[in-house]
VMD Tcl script that draws the C-alpha trace (Angstrom):
set ca {
  {15.66 46.61 64.01}
  {18.61 48.61 62.69}
  {18.62 48.29 58.87}
  {22.40 47.82 58.62}
  {22.14 45.07 61.21}
  {19.40 43.42 59.16}
  {21.59 43.53 56.06}
  {24.56 42.05 57.94}
  {22.44 39.20 59.26}
  {20.96 38.62 55.82}
  {24.42 38.25 54.26}
  {25.17 35.47 56.74}
  {21.73 33.91 56.39}
  {21.55 34.09 60.18}
  {18.77 34.01 62.78}
  {18.53 36.30 65.81}
  {16.19 36.17 68.76}
  {14.49 39.48 69.76}
  {16.69 40.02 72.85}
  {19.93 39.60 70.90}
  {18.64 41.75 68.03}
  {17.63 44.59 70.36}
  {20.92 44.34 72.27}
  {23.02 44.65 69.09}
  {20.81 47.41 67.65}
  {21.59 49.61 70.70}
  {25.36 49.30 70.17}
  {27.19 52.36 68.74}
  {27.99 50.22 65.67}
  {25.56 47.24 65.54}
  {27.28 45.62 62.54}
  {30.72 45.76 64.12}
  {29.32 44.32 67.36}
  {27.65 41.50 65.39}
  {30.85 40.65 63.53}
  {32.82 40.55 66.79}
  {30.30 38.09 68.23}
  {30.48 35.81 65.20}
  {34.28 35.98 65.19}
  {34.38 34.68 68.78}
  {31.89 31.83 68.30}
  {33.25 28.40 67.34}
  {30.39 27.66 64.94}
  {27.68 29.74 63.32}
  {24.55 29.22 65.46}
  {21.21 28.59 63.82}
  {19.72 31.21 66.18}
  {21.92 33.92 67.71}
  {20.76 34.35 71.32}
  {21.75 36.48 74.29}
  {23.44 33.38 75.71}
  {25.78 33.44 72.70}
  {26.51 37.13 73.21}
  {27.12 36.71 76.93}
  {29.64 33.93 76.24}
  {31.78 36.44 74.33}
  {30.91 39.37 76.59}
  {34.55 40.17 77.18}
  {34.81 41.31 73.57}
  {31.79 43.62 73.81}
  {30.81 46.56 75.99}
  {27.12 46.27 76.92}
  {25.08 49.33 75.89}
  {23.99 51.20 78.99}
  {20.40 51.31 77.81}
  {20.03 47.54 78.37}
  {20.69 45.77 81.64}
  {21.86 42.21 81.07}
  {19.80 41.09 84.06}
  {16.64 42.21 82.29}
  {16.89 40.14 79.14}
  {13.41 39.19 77.94}
  {12.55 35.53 77.67}
  {13.27 33.84 74.34}
  {10.38 33.88 71.92}
  {10.06 33.17 68.23}
  {13.32 34.11 66.57}
  {13.58 36.55 63.70}
  {14.55 34.64 60.54}
  {16.76 36.71 58.31}
  {17.43 35.29 54.86}
  {18.81 37.01 51.78}
  {15.59 38.95 51.25}
  {14.58 42.58 51.73}
  {13.68 43.57 55.33}
  {10.03 43.86 54.31}
  {9.99 40.09 53.75}
  {11.48 39.06 57.08}
  {9.79 36.03 58.54}
  {9.71 34.55 62.00}
  {10.94 31.03 62.59}
  {7.81 29.06 63.26}
  {7.38 26.71 66.15}
  {7.15 23.28 64.58}
  {3.93 22.44 66.41}
  {2.22 25.36 64.62}
  {3.11 24.11 61.13}
  {1.33 21.38 59.18}
  {3.30 18.47 57.73}
  {4.33 18.96 54.11}
  {6.08 15.77 52.99}
  {5.93 14.18 49.55}
  {7.90 11.28 48.05}
  {9.27 12.04 44.58}
  {11.27 8.90 43.78}
  {11.45 5.59 45.66}
  {11.91 1.94 44.64}
  {9.46 0.70 47.28}
  {6.75 -1.40 45.63}
  {8.28 -0.92 42.15}
  {11.05 -3.52 42.00}
  {10.85 -5.80 38.94}
  {14.33 -7.31 38.61}
  {14.84 -11.09 38.70}
  {18.60 -11.10 38.08}
  {18.37 -12.33 34.51}
  {20.82 -11.42 31.76}
  {18.10 -9.27 30.23}
  {17.75 -7.35 33.51}
  {21.45 -6.45 33.49}
  {21.31 -5.37 29.87}
  {18.31 -3.10 30.48}
  {19.86 -1.70 33.64}
  {23.07 -0.51 32.01}
  {21.20 0.71 28.93}
  {19.00 2.83 31.18}
  {22.02 4.23 33.04}
  {23.69 5.20 29.75}
  {20.49 6.77 28.45}
  {19.69 8.70 31.66}
  {23.15 10.16 32.23}
  {23.71 10.55 28.48}
  {20.70 12.85 28.41}
  {22.30 14.99 31.11}
  {25.59 15.09 29.22}
  {23.94 16.15 25.96}
  {22.69 19.23 27.78}
  {26.31 20.30 28.25}
  {27.37 22.83 25.61}
  {30.74 21.05 25.25}
  {28.97 17.99 23.85}
  {26.64 19.66 21.38}
  {26.81 17.58 18.20}
  {28.13 14.47 19.97}
  {27.97 11.38 17.79}
  {27.87 7.66 18.55}
  {31.13 5.77 18.98}
  {30.82 3.75 15.74}
  {30.73 6.95 13.68}
  {33.40 8.65 15.81}
  {35.82 5.83 15.03}
  {35.52 6.55 11.30}
  {36.35 10.24 11.63}
  {39.79 11.86 11.44}
  {38.90 15.24 12.93}
  {38.02 16.09 16.55}
  {35.28 13.83 17.87}
  {32.75 14.11 20.69}
  {30.88 11.12 22.03}
  {29.20 9.76 25.17}
  {29.76 6.31 26.60}
  {30.11 4.08 29.63}
  {33.56 3.19 30.95}
  {33.85 -0.59 30.53}
  {37.43 -0.79 31.79}
  {40.24 1.35 33.19}
  {43.82 0.16 32.81}
  {47.36 1.52 32.96}
  {49.81 1.15 30.06}
  {53.39 -0.08 30.45}
  {54.55 3.54 30.42}
  {52.08 4.58 33.11}
  {49.47 6.27 30.93}
  {45.76 5.56 31.41}
  {43.57 3.83 28.86}
  {39.79 3.77 29.14}
  {37.58 1.36 27.23}
  {34.47 3.39 26.49}
  {31.37 1.82 24.97}
  {27.89 2.66 23.83}
  {25.22 0.66 22.00}
  {27.13 0.91 18.71}
  {30.80 0.16 19.49}
  {33.75 0.35 21.89}
  {36.80 2.61 21.65}
  {40.03 2.93 23.68}
  {40.58 6.44 25.05}
  {44.15 7.48 25.89}
  {44.95 9.84 28.78}
  {48.60 10.82 29.14}
  {50.14 10.81 32.60}
  {51.11 14.18 33.97}
  {48.13 15.95 32.40}
  {45.23 17.57 34.24}
  {42.95 14.82 32.87}
  {45.18 12.15 34.38}
  {44.92 13.77 37.83}
  {41.11 13.35 37.77}
  {40.59 9.56 37.85}
  {37.73 7.88 36.03}
  {35.72 5.11 37.68}
  {34.62 1.89 35.98}
  {30.98 1.99 34.84}
  {30.58 5.76 35.07}
  {29.10 7.52 32.06}
  {31.27 10.28 30.57}
  {31.58 12.52 27.57}
  {34.83 12.45 25.61}
  {36.30 15.13 23.37}
  {39.44 14.05 21.56}
  {41.24 13.19 18.33}
  {41.40 9.72 16.73}
  {44.73 8.18 15.75}
  {45.58 5.74 12.99}
  {45.99 3.03 15.63}
  {42.32 3.31 16.63}
  {42.92 5.23 19.84}
  {41.21 8.47 20.76}
  {43.59 10.91 22.45}
  {41.44 12.59 25.11}
  {41.51 16.38 25.21}
  {38.61 16.71 27.62}
  {36.54 14.39 29.81}
  {33.09 15.85 30.42}
  {30.99 14.80 33.39}
  {27.27 15.55 33.86}
  {27.97 17.41 37.14}
  {25.77 20.04 38.75}
  {25.73 22.76 36.12}
  {25.24 25.95 38.07}
  {24.86 27.09 41.63}
  {21.29 27.83 42.64}
  {19.81 29.78 45.49}
  {18.31 27.69 48.27}
  {14.50 27.67 47.92}
  {13.80 29.18 51.32}
  {10.34 28.39 52.64}
  {7.76 30.61 54.25}
  {7.60 28.06 57.09}
  {10.68 28.62 59.21}
  {10.88 25.04 60.48}
  {14.05 22.99 60.66}
  {15.17 19.45 59.82}
  {17.51 17.35 61.97}
  {19.55 14.53 60.45}
  {20.81 11.36 62.13}
  {22.17 8.08 60.79}
  {23.70 4.77 61.90}
  {21.90 4.56 65.23}
  {22.73 0.82 65.48}
  {20.21 0.01 68.18}
  {21.03 -3.42 69.64}
  {24.80 -3.03 69.47}
  {26.95 -3.01 72.61}
  {28.53 0.15 71.26}
  {25.20 2.01 70.85}
  {25.58 5.34 72.69}
  {22.32 5.17 74.60}
  {23.13 7.91 77.12}
  {24.04 10.38 74.40}
  {20.88 9.53 72.46}
  {18.87 10.17 75.62}
  {20.59 13.57 75.93}
  {19.52 14.33 72.36}
  {15.97 13.23 73.14}
  {15.82 15.43 76.27}
  {17.06 18.43 74.28}
  {14.43 17.82 71.62}
  {11.77 18.03 74.36}
  {13.34 21.05 76.08}
  {12.29 24.70 75.92}
  {14.91 25.55 73.30}
  {14.20 27.76 70.28}
  {16.10 25.54 67.85}
  {14.66 22.30 69.20}
  {11.14 23.68 68.99}
  {11.70 24.63 65.33}
  {12.54 21.02 64.33}
  {9.62 19.56 62.41}
  {11.38 16.61 60.80}
  {13.99 14.05 61.85}
  {15.58 12.18 58.94}
  {17.19 8.83 59.86}
  {19.56 7.91 57.02}
  {19.87 4.14 57.45}
  {21.40 1.49 59.74}
  {18.85 2.38 62.37}
  {19.46 -1.00 64.06}
  {22.57 -3.18 64.16}
  {20.82 -6.15 62.57}
  {21.62 -9.85 62.81}
  {24.23 -11.80 60.85}
  {25.51 -8.76 58.96}
  {29.13 -9.79 59.57}
  {30.87 -12.82 61.14}
  {30.48 -13.25 64.92}
  {28.23 -10.20 65.15}
  {26.22 -11.90 67.90}
  {29.17 -11.34 70.27}
  {28.74 -7.57 69.91}
  {24.97 -7.37 70.50}
  {22.89 -6.49 73.54}
  {19.69 -7.37 71.63}
  {20.09 -10.50 69.54}
  {16.67 -10.43 67.87}
  {16.23 -7.99 64.97}
  {12.51 -7.56 65.66}
  {13.31 -6.64 69.28}
  {15.90 -4.16 68.00}
  {13.20 -2.38 66.00}
  {10.89 -2.46 69.02}
  {13.56 -0.62 71.02}
  {14.07 1.87 68.20}
  {10.32 2.50 68.12}
  {10.44 3.24 71.87}
  {13.29 5.71 71.40}
  {11.56 7.54 68.55}
  {8.24 7.64 70.41}
  {9.98 9.80 73.03}
  {10.45 12.57 70.49}
  {7.99 15.50 70.70}
  {4.61 14.92 69.07}
  {5.24 17.64 66.48}
  {8.34 15.86 65.11}
  {7.82 13.69 62.05}
  {10.44 10.97 61.59}
  {11.52 9.75 58.13}
  {13.36 6.40 58.15}
  {15.27 4.85 55.29}
  {17.19 1.55 55.52}
  {20.91 0.84 55.30}
  {23.05 -2.25 54.89}
  {22.42 -3.35 58.53}
  {18.63 -3.16 58.21}
  {16.12 -5.93 57.58}
  {15.71 -5.47 53.83}
  {17.57 -6.82 50.81}
  {21.23 -5.73 50.81}
  {21.22 -4.80 47.10}
  {20.55 -1.15 46.26}
  {18.12 0.41 45.68}
  {16.57 -0.90 48.88}
  {12.82 -0.82 49.56}
  {11.39 0.58 52.77}
  {11.37 -1.58 55.90}
  {8.71 -4.36 55.77}
  {5.20 -3.71 56.98}
  {5.49 -5.90 60.10}
  {8.38 -3.67 61.22}
  {6.55 -0.46 60.30}
  {3.62 -1.55 62.45}
  {5.80 -1.19 65.55}
  {6.04 2.59 65.09}
  {3.52 5.37 65.63}
  {1.90 7.40 62.87}
  {4.53 10.14 63.07}
  {7.10 7.80 61.52}
  {7.27 7.51 57.74}
  {9.25 4.82 55.91}
  {10.98 5.24 52.56}
  {13.49 3.33 50.46}
  {17.21 3.84 50.02}
  {17.87 6.09 48.18}
  {14.80 8.28 48.24}
  {14.05 11.72 46.84}
  {11.35 13.61 48.73}
  {10.24 17.16 49.40}
  {9.69 19.01 52.67}
  {7.72 22.21 52.13}
  {8.92 22.22 48.52}
  {12.62 21.71 49.37}
  {13.91 18.67 47.43}
  {15.97 16.29 49.57}
  {17.95 13.32 48.30}
  {18.57 10.85 51.11}
  {21.00 7.96 50.65}
  {22.53 5.72 53.29}
  {25.89 5.89 51.52}
  {27.28 2.38 51.29}
  {28.99 3.20 47.98}
  {31.39 5.42 49.92}
  {33.35 2.20 50.45}
  {33.90 1.96 46.68}
  {34.80 5.64 46.34}
  {37.37 5.45 49.16}
  {38.83 2.26 47.66}
  {38.85 3.50 44.03}
  {39.60 7.24 44.14}
  {42.90 8.62 45.46}
  {42.40 11.25 48.15}
  {39.04 9.96 49.38}
  {38.77 9.22 53.10}
  {36.20 7.88 55.54}
  {36.99 10.90 57.69}
  {35.89 13.29 54.91}
  {32.57 11.96 53.58}
  {31.66 15.33 52.05}
  {34.45 14.85 49.48}
  {32.87 11.57 48.39}
  {29.39 13.09 48.21}
  {30.78 15.84 45.96}
  {32.13 13.15 43.61}
  {28.69 11.53 43.48}
  {27.18 14.85 42.43}
  {29.88 15.39 39.79}
  {29.07 11.99 38.29}
  {25.33 12.35 38.92}
  {25.31 8.80 40.26}
  {25.28 7.48 43.83}
  {27.13 4.23 43.10}
  {28.74 4.17 39.65}
  {31.04 1.15 40.28}
  {29.21 -2.11 39.57}
  {30.56 -5.30 41.13}
  {32.50 -3.55 43.90}
  {31.70 -3.41 47.60}
  {28.16 -2.11 46.97}
  {25.65 -4.73 45.77}
  {23.34 -3.24 43.13}
  {20.08 -4.77 41.89}
  {19.69 -4.57 38.08}
  {16.35 -2.80 38.01}
  {14.84 -1.75 34.67}
  {15.42 1.85 35.78}
  {18.63 2.93 37.51}
  {17.34 4.51 40.71}
  {20.88 5.51 41.70}
  {21.10 8.11 38.94}
  {20.80 11.66 40.32}
  {18.46 12.76 37.56}
  {17.26 15.95 39.24}
  {19.64 18.07 41.30}
  {18.50 18.14 44.94}
  {18.49 21.16 47.21}
  {19.78 18.98 50.05}
  {21.84 15.79 49.75}
  {22.16 13.72 52.93}
  {24.06 10.49 53.55}
  {25.55 8.51 56.45}
  {27.27 5.09 56.64}
  {30.82 6.20 57.48}
  {30.06 7.41 61.05}
  {31.55 10.84 60.39}
  {29.73 14.17 60.43}
  {30.02 16.88 57.81}
  {28.25 19.88 56.30}
  {29.15 21.83 53.17}
  {27.77 23.16 49.91}
  {28.52 22.31 46.29}
  {27.14 24.53 43.53}
  {24.06 25.36 45.58}
  {23.46 21.83 46.92}
  {23.57 21.55 50.71}
  {25.57 18.41 51.52}
  {25.11 16.77 54.92}
  {26.69 13.61 56.27}
  {24.77 12.56 59.34}
  {26.68 11.34 62.37}
  {26.45 7.92 64.04}
  {25.25 6.89 67.52}
  {27.81 4.14 67.96}
  {31.28 4.33 69.50}
  {34.30 2.89 67.72}
  {33.70 -0.71 66.68}
  {36.23 -3.54 66.47}
  {36.17 -3.25 62.67}
  {36.87 0.48 62.85}
  {39.77 -0.08 65.25}
  {41.29 -2.61 62.83}
  {41.11 -0.05 60.00}
  {42.11 2.96 62.14}
  {38.75 4.67 61.56}
  {37.82 7.26 64.19}
  {34.06 7.98 64.26}
  {32.58 11.36 65.20}
  {29.37 10.18 66.90}
  {26.45 11.93 68.60}
  {26.48 15.07 66.44}
  {23.26 16.29 64.84}
  {23.26 18.47 61.72}
  {20.25 20.80 61.75}
  {19.12 22.74 58.68}
  {16.67 25.63 58.63}
  {14.25 25.40 55.70}
  {13.63 29.11 56.17}
  {17.19 30.22 55.42}
  {19.19 27.23 54.25}
  {21.63 27.80 57.11}
  {22.81 24.89 59.20}
  {24.48 24.06 62.47}
  {25.91 20.88 64.00}
  {24.97 20.25 67.63}
  {27.00 17.80 69.72}
  {25.53 15.62 72.46}
}
mol new
graphics top color blue
foreach p $ca { graphics top sphere $p radius 0.5 }
foreach p [lrange $ca 0 end-1] q [lrange $ca 1 end] { graphics top cylinder $p $q radius 0.2 }
display resetview
């Protein structure tokens, strides 16, 4: 293949099938021809094919050396990542690649909480310790002291604590009550400042740099969050397989989009290069509609037995190709405890599914071929939308970015998200994932934040009565697909 063309594809992290690659290479200027194709396409395809080129044929003049009626059949695509041409790899067919799945962190089988006062005390102490450790790694907080000592100082202070309360003064300024194991201190943030425009949530753990006053306040000069420190390159794998992400299938609901799911299933079984590269299907919670989740739910069900709902889901997943491994985590509609972290679905439900289906808790950190994935259903998005100005159900990626900034999936305790006071806070994002996937809000999205691929998986349910009441427009039946070989993604609509 033309070396300049290889470089241009590498910069985009793109894939090209042999017919498309040969076609472009025979153009007078292969790179210019490639850029014209991409400029005409609505979305960046996972694999650039001759079908894509033919759709924008009016913008290109076919090289005489290739007749468009003699395009060779699609075969394994050429995977072009940001690597030298000598390391180019082909995208593997998923049925030629062995499963490489490993759970890193999961509450399943490890829950110890009983809801006692001691449980709550240990839970918040663990949150403060875990996120405090991340904050101490920030150069801004080198030399941070505890709050009791900071209150006795008159010079600039640096300390780490949990936000016990957020209130507004009579003049409109913001006052945070920040505490650690030694003391509590009020932190003043003046309105109109950059700090004021970045709201702080109750119960999040922050670092504070400021100056004490004689009245016992600390005037904040900087609020430091644990955040994702630096952007990292995606750990591309030698296996060029892909992962598809779905969420909120809601089997059993009258609004379940069965025909569109069947279209997805047929495509997965079709002779399509992208479909054949999909080795894993991650289902990010609310896989069934459940029973008694909200008042009068029975009026909106076609299957009014939760066990029968899972039987139907098992039938739908069994129709996927044999080489596809399904990973299922629960959500707030599923048959597990509502409090997060949630364990995997119970064994009697798991027994309904074939051996290609794996069950994990919510949230769960796992690896696929060495790529670390953090999967979370995303119920805490309700608290983020309610508590943070500018957040919207239509833009879930914004909320996911805020979770990464705070290194916590559900920092607000006592809000819309029930949280179990485990001895260890499993909602802390202790290790930065390569891929962060969520669902819950029935909207699709794909973006990147400091090297982390963020994916919000779409729903398979049309607009519900609740969504109509709150003017929420879902974007259902869209499947984000991510190549583990390049880190590039595409969203396919059904």
